[in-house]
GUGU-818823 format. One record per residue: residue in one letter; x, y, z of N, C-alpha, C in turn. Coordinates in steps of 0.02 Angstrom, whole numbers. Example, Ala and Ser with C-alpha at 12.3 -4.5 7.8 and 13.67 -1.06 7.14 Angstrom:
<recs>
REC   padren     n.c1     n.c2     n.c3    ca.c1    ca.c2    ca.c3     c.c1     c.c2     c.c3
REC        A      660     -284      390      615     -225      390      660     -165      390
REC        S      642     -112      354      684      -53      357      645        2      394
</recs>
This chain:
<recs>
REC   padren     n.c1     n.c2     n.c3    ca.c1    ca.c2    ca.c3     c.c1     c.c2     c.c3
REC        M     1752     -435     -795     1707     -471     -751     1644     -492     -790
REC        S     1628     -556     -790     1570     -580     -827     1508     -577     -782
REC        D     1451     -569     -816     1388     -567     -778     1373     -636     -751
REC        S     1346     -638     -691     1327     -702     -662     1268     -731     -700
REC        E     1271     -797     -712     1217     -828     -748     1156     -839     -702
REC        E     1168     -836     -637     1113     -846     -591     1073     -781     -584
REC        E     1008     -789     -582      964     -732     -574      967     -708     -502
REC        S      975     -643     -492      979     -617     -424      911     -626     -389
REC        P      912     -642     -324      849     -651     -288      809     -587     -284
REC        D      743     -594     -281      699     -536     -275      711     -501     -209
REC        R      705     -435     -210      701     -397     -147      631     -406     -120
REC        Q      625     -410      -54      559     -419      -22      541     -355       15
REC        I      482     -328        2      459     -267       34      390     -280       64
REC        K      382     -263      128      317     -268      161      285     -199      164
REC        L      225     -193      134      186     -132      135      121     -145      173
REC        V      105     -100      219       43     -105      257       -4      -49      237
REC        V      -67      -66      222     -117      -17      201     -165       -6      259
REC        L     -167       56      284     -208       73      343     -257      128      326
REC        G     -311      131      365     -361      184      356     -429      159      375
REC        D     -477      205      377     -545      187      396     -577      138      347
REC        G     -627      101      371     -667       60      327     -702      105      277
REC        T     -713       82      218     -744      117      161     -699      169      129
REC        S     -636      176      153     -590      223      121     -563      195       55
REC        G     -573      130       44     -553      100      -19     -487       62      -17
REC        K     -466       40       42     -402        5       48     -401      -60        8
REC        T     -452     -101       17     -454     -165      -18     -461     -155      -93
REC        S     -501     -106     -113     -508      -91     -185     -441      -69     -214
REC        L     -404      -29     -175     -339       -6     -197     -290      -64     -206
REC        A     -288     -108     -157     -243     -166     -161     -263     -214     -216
REC        T     -328     -224     -225     -353     -269     -278     -339     -240     -347
REC        R     -349     -174     -354     -335     -142     -418     -261     -149     -435
REC        F     -217     -141     -386     -146     -148     -398     -127     -220     -416
REC        A     -155     -268     -379     -134     -338     -387     -168     -372     -446
REC        Q     -230     -353     -461     -268     -390     -511     -296     -348     -568
REC        E     -285     -283     -566     -317     -239     -616     -392     -249     -616
REC        A     -421     -255     -555     -493     -267     -549     -521     -220     -496
REC        F     -587     -209     -501     -621     -167     -452     -689     -199     -436
REC        G     -700     -213     -371     -763     -241     -350     -814     -186     -336
REC        K     -871     -189     -369     -921     -136     -361     -958     -141     -294
REC        Q     -957     -201     -265     -994     -211     -203     -946     -207     -144
REC        Y     -964     -166      -93     -921     -157      -35     -926     -218       11
REC        K     -869     -243       32     -866     -297       80     -812     -281      131
REC        Q     -831     -277      194     -784     -257      246     -730     -310      257
REC        T     -667     -286      260     -611     -331      276     -610     -345      351
REC        V     -611     -409      369     -609     -428      439     -538     -451      455
REC        G     -502     -411      495     -434     -430      514     -384     -410      460
REC        L     -370     -457      414     -316     -446      367     -328     -481      301
REC        D     -316     -445      247     -310     -476      180     -237     -468      159
REC        F     -212     -517      122     -142     -519      105     -133     -528       30
REC        F      -94     -484       -1      -82     -486      -73       -7     -492      -87
REC        L       11     -529     -138       80     -533     -161       84     -508     -233
REC        K      136     -469     -248      144     -445     -316      218     -431     -330
REC        R      241     -453     -388      309     -438     -408      309     -383     -460
REC        I      352     -334     -450      361     -281     -499      436     -276     -515
REC        T      450     -244     -571      519     -234     -592      534     -160     -594
REC        L      586     -139     -558      606      -69     -557      665      -58     -604
REC        P      681        5     -620      738       20     -664      801      -16     -640
REC        G      842      -38     -688      901      -78     -671      884     -152     -669
REC        N      824     -169     -694      801     -239     -696      799     -270     -626
REC        L      780     -229     -577      776     -252     -508      706     -279     -494
REC        N      702     -344     -479      638     -375     -463      624     -366     -388
REC        V      563     -343     -373      543     -332     -304      476     -367     -292
REC        T      473     -409     -241      410     -441     -222      380     -401     -165
REC        L      320     -375     -178      285     -335     -128      234     -379      -90
REC        Q      239     -377      -24      187     -406       19      143     -348       40
REC        V       81     -348       17       35     -293       32      -15     -318       84
REC        W      -11     -290      144      -54     -310      200     -111     -259      205
REC        D     -170     -281      189     -230     -238      191     -264     -249      259
REC        I     -258     -199      303     -282     -206      372     -354     -181      377
REC        G     -398     -221      406     -468     -202      414     -476     -138      453
REC        G     -522      -95      432     -532      -30      463     -554      -33      535
REC        Q     -584      -90      556     -609      -95      624     -556     -119      674
REC        T     -495     -131      650     -443     -161      693     -401     -109      730
REC        I     -420      -45      727     -377        6      757     -364       -5      831
REC        G     -411      -36      866     -400      -52      936     -385     -125      949
REC        G     -374     -163      895     -365     -235      901     -297     -254      928
REC        K     -295     -313      959     -233     -337      991     -179     -353      940
REC        M     -200     -371      879     -151     -394      830     -123     -338      787
REC        L     -150     -277      792     -131     -224      746      -56     -209      749
REC        D      -28     -206      809       44     -193      815       85     -245      777
REC        K       63     -308      781      100     -363      748       93     -358      673
REC        Y       34     -337      649       24     -329      577       71     -274      550
REC        I       77     -219      587      116     -162      563      191     -173      570
REC        Y      212     -209      623      283     -215      639      323     -245      581
REC        G      379     -216      566      422     -242      514      407     -217      444
REC        A      355     -175      438      339     -148      372      391      -96      351
REC        Q      413     -100      289      458      -48      262      419       12      237
REC        G      355        2      222      313       56      197      243       52      225
REC        V      212      109      238      143      113      263      104      161      218
REC        L       47      138      193        3      182      154      -56      202      198
REC        L      -60      266      215     -117      292      253     -168      316      201
REC        V     -223      279      196     -272      291      143     -335      324      172
REC        Y     -360      375      136     -423      405      155     -464      419       92
REC        D     -527      433      102     -574      448       49     -580      524       43
REC        I     -563      552      -14     -563      625      -20     -632      655      -13
REC        T     -685      614      -17     -754      639       -8     -779      630       64
REC        N     -737      601      107     -756      587      177     -706      619      224
REC        Y     -723      678      250     -675      715      291     -656      677      354
REC        Q     -703      640      383     -687      602      444     -633      550      432
REC        S     -633      520      373     -581      470      358     -512      501      356
REC        F     -509      565      338     -445      602      338     -425      620      409
REC        E     -472      644      449     -456      662      518     -433      602      558
REC        N     -461      544      546     -444      484      584     -374      457      568
REC        L     -342      482      516     -275      459      499     -224      475      554
REC        E     -238      526      593     -194      542      649     -190      483      698
REC        D     -247      452      711     -249      394      755     -213      334      723
REC        W     -224      325      658     -190      269      625     -114      280      625
REC        Y      -92      342      615      -20      356      615        9      345      685
REC        N      -29      362      736       -5      349      805        6      275      817
REC        M      -37      233      786      -28      161      793       35      138      757
REC        V       52      169      701      114      153      665      174      169      709
REC        K      173      227      740      229      248      783      235      202      844
REC        K      178      183      872      178      138      930      206       70      912
REC        A      187       44      854      209      -23      833      283      -25      818
REC        N      313       33      803      384       34      785      428       70      837
REC        E      402       76      898      439      110      952      507       80      963
REC        E      512       14      960      574      -20      976      615      -38      915
REC        S      591      -16      857      627      -32      794      675       24      776
REC        E      735        6      755      785       56      736      767       88      668
REC        I      733       50      625      716       74      559      641       90      556
REC        Q      624      152      542      554      172      537      530      164      465
REC        P      467      145      455      441      136      387      431      202      351
REC        L      437      200      286      417      258      245      341      261      245
REC        V      314      321      258      241      329      262      217      371      203
REC        A      166      347      169      137      382      112       65      400      128
REC        L       45      461      112      -24      483      120      -59      475       52
REC        V     -112      435       51     -145      417      -11     -218      440       -9
REC        G     -234      490      -50     -303      512      -57     -336      473     -112
REC        N     -386      433      -95     -420      389     -143     -486      420     -167
REC        K     -511      394     -222     -576      413     -252     -572      480     -288
REC        I     -516      493     -323     -511      556     -360     -557      558     -420
REC        D     -589      501     -436     -641      502     -487     -703      540     -462
REC        L     -706      553     -397     -761      591     -367     -738      661     -346
REC        E     -695      690     -387     -667      756     -371     -721      808     -357
REC        H     -777      803     -391     -831      852     -382     -863      846     -313
REC        M     -849      791     -277     -878      780     -211     -824      788     -156
REC        R     -766      813     -174     -710      818     -127     -729      861      -66
REC        T     -712      836       -6     -721      874       55     -655      889       90
REC        V     -602      853       69     -535      865       97     -495      906       46
REC        K     -482      968       63     -445     1011       17     -374      987        7
REC        T     -348      997      -53     -280      974      -70     -228     1005      -24
REC        D     -238     1068       -4     -187     1100       38     -184     1068      108
REC        K     -241     1041      132     -241     1005      197     -201      940      190
REC        H     -211      906      134     -174      845      119      -98      860      118
REC        Q      -79      912       81       -8      928       74       22      951      140
REC        R      -17      988      181        9     1011      245       23      952      292
REC        F      -23      903      291      -14      842      333       50      805      312
REC        C       62      803      246      123      771      220      185      808      244
REC        Q      185      874      237      243      914      256      258      911      330
REC        E      205      911      371      214      910      444      244      845      468
REC        N      231      791      432      252      724      455      304      690      411
REC        G      322      722      355      372      692      311      345      635      269
REC        F      279      638      253      249      586      211      260      601      137
REC        S      260      549       96      255      559       24      181      567        7
REC        S      166      601      -48       98      620      -65       74      584     -128
REC        H       13      557     -125      -14      520     -182      -90      531     -186
REC        F     -115      535     -247     -188      537     -260     -204      483     -311
REC        V     -255      442     -297     -270      385     -340     -346      376     -346
REC        S     -366      336     -394     -434      310     -398     -431      235     -406
REC        A     -450      199     -353     -452      126     -359     -504      104     -409
REC        K     -557      144     -418     -611      126     -463     -588      127     -536
REC        T     -555      181     -556     -533      187     -626     -462      160     -637
REC        G     -424      152     -583     -355      131     -588     -306      188     -595
REC        D     -332      250     -597     -290      309     -607     -235      314     -553
REC        S     -173      309     -576     -112      319     -535     -101      266     -482
REC        V     -139      211     -483     -131      159     -431      -64      124     -436
REC        F      -47       98     -496       17       64     -502       75      112     -490
REC        L       68      172     -515      119      223     -506      131      237     -432
REC        C       77      239     -392       82      250     -321      125      196     -288
REC        F      110      133     -301      149       78     -271      221       77     -297
REC        Q      229       93     -361      296       94     -389      339      148     -357
REC        R      311      208     -350      349      263     -320      367      249     -247
REC        I      319      220     -209      333      204     -139      389      153     -134
REC        T      386      101     -176      438       50     -175      506       79     -194
REC        A      507      121     -245      569      152     -266      597      197     -211
REC        D      554      234     -177      577      276     -121      608      235      -66
REC        I      577      179      -49      603      135        4      673      110      -14
REC        L      683       93      -78      747       65     -101      797      119     -122
REC        G      777      182     -118      822      237     -137      834      242     -212
REC        I      784      222     -251      790      224     -324      752      284     -351
REC        K      785      323     -393      753      381     -423      719      361     -489
REC        L      657      381     -497      621      367     -558      615      430     -599
REC        N      633      427     -664      622      485     -706      553      481     -738
REC        K      533      533     -772      465      536     -799      452      481     -850
REC        A      502      466     -892      493      415     -943      482      346     -911
REC        E      520      332     -858      513      268     -824      445      262     -791
REC        M      420      317     -763      354      314     -731      299      304     -783
REC        E      307      336     -841      257      327     -894      259      257     -922
REC        Q      320      230     -928      328      163     -955      298      110     -908
REC        S      297      125     -844      273       77     -794      198       69     -795
REC        Q      163      111     -833       91      108     -832       61       56     -879
REC        H      100        4     -897       72      -51     -935       25      -91     -892
REC        V      -19     -129     -924      -65     -172     -886      -25     -225     -850
REC        V      -40     -234     -787       -6     -286     -747      -58     -331     -716
REC        R      -40     -394     -708      -87     -441     -679      -51     -486     -629
REC        A      -86     -504     -576      -59     -551     -527     -117     -586     -493
REC        E     -103     -642     -461     -155     -677     -426     -158     -654     -354
REC        L     -217     -661     -324     -231     -635     -258     -230     -690     -206
REC        V     -200     -675     -149     -203     -720      -92     -239     -684      -36
REC        K     -293     -713       -9     -330     -681       44     -328     -723      107
REC        Y     -311     -693      162     -310     -727      227     -347     -685      279
REC        P     -413     -693      286     -449     -658      339     -422     -682      406
REC        E     -410     -635      451     -382     -652      516     -425     -623      572
REC        E     -435     -660      624     -466     -634      685     -412     -607      730
REC        D     -430     -562      775     -381     -531      820     -344     -581      863
REC        N     -376     -637      879     -344     -684      924     -305     -738      887
REC        Q     -296     -730      822     -258     -779      784     -190     -751      766
REC        H     -141     -794      762      -74     -773      742      -65     -784      667
REC        Y      -28     -741      636      -19     -743      564       50     -767      547
REC        S       56     -813      500      120     -839      480      128     -831      405
REC        T      179     -794      384      190     -784      313      212     -848      280
REC        A      234     -896      320      256     -960      292      198     -997      260
REC        N      136     -980      279       78    -1014      252       55     -985      187
REC        C       86     -931      165       63     -896      105       96     -923       43
REC        Q       57     -940       -6       84     -961      -70       50     -920     -124
REC        S       86     -900     -174       55     -859     -227       92     -868     -292
REC        K       56     -866     -347       86     -860     -413       92     -786     -427
REC        I      151     -764     -448      163     -693     -455      187     -679     -527
REC        C      166     -622     -553      185     -603     -621      230     -543     -620
REC        S      278     -541     -665      320     -482     -673      284     -430     -716
REC        V      303     -368     -707      278     -315     -750      307     -325     -819
REC        Q      264     -322     -869      288     -332     -938      310     -266     -967
</recs>
C-alpha cells in the first residue's frame, strides 16, 4: 500500500479557557499563541479567539481554536453558547489568589450546564497559573490535586509570564482529548519556540458569534 500523496486534513479541537478576571487567561492564551506576554492588564470583554496549529506524535496536525472567555461573563446569556461543543475546558486560577480558586466551582457548574444535552462531555483541565510567584502562593498544591481527583480533571501548573510549561499544558490537553500518549522525550522535544498570529473578536453578550468569520495565518510547530 503506497502512502497517499494528499496531506491529511487537520484535526480541529475547540478549547475554552474559563476563570476569574485577572487569573491570567488571556496572558496564557497569548503566551501559547504568540510567545508573548503583555505586562499591562486589560480585561477581556466577552470573548477573545485564538487559532494555533500544533503537530503531535505521528505527524498529526491539529488546529486548536482557543476561546478565551471574559471573567465577567459567568452570568452572561452567551456563556452557554461559548462553552457548548468544546472538546476541552481549561479552568484557570491564580495560585496567589485563593478566591479565584474557590470560584472555579461556579465556572465548572456552568460547563456542566452548557453540556447537559450533549452526549460527549469535554475533557476538563485544572490550570494553576503564576507559578513564577510561588513565594506568594495561597492555594496549596494538595487542594489543587484534591479538586482534580474529586472531579476527574487533569492537573497543570504554568506561568504565562515566563512561559514555563504553557505549550506543554496545551499539548498534553490536546493529546489527552485525542487519546495520544506522550512520552518524556516527545514532551521535551515539543518545547521549541512556536509562533502564530492572533485573532481577536471581542463579543458582547447580545451578539452571536460565527466561526465562519474567523480568518488566521497559522504556523506549525517546528
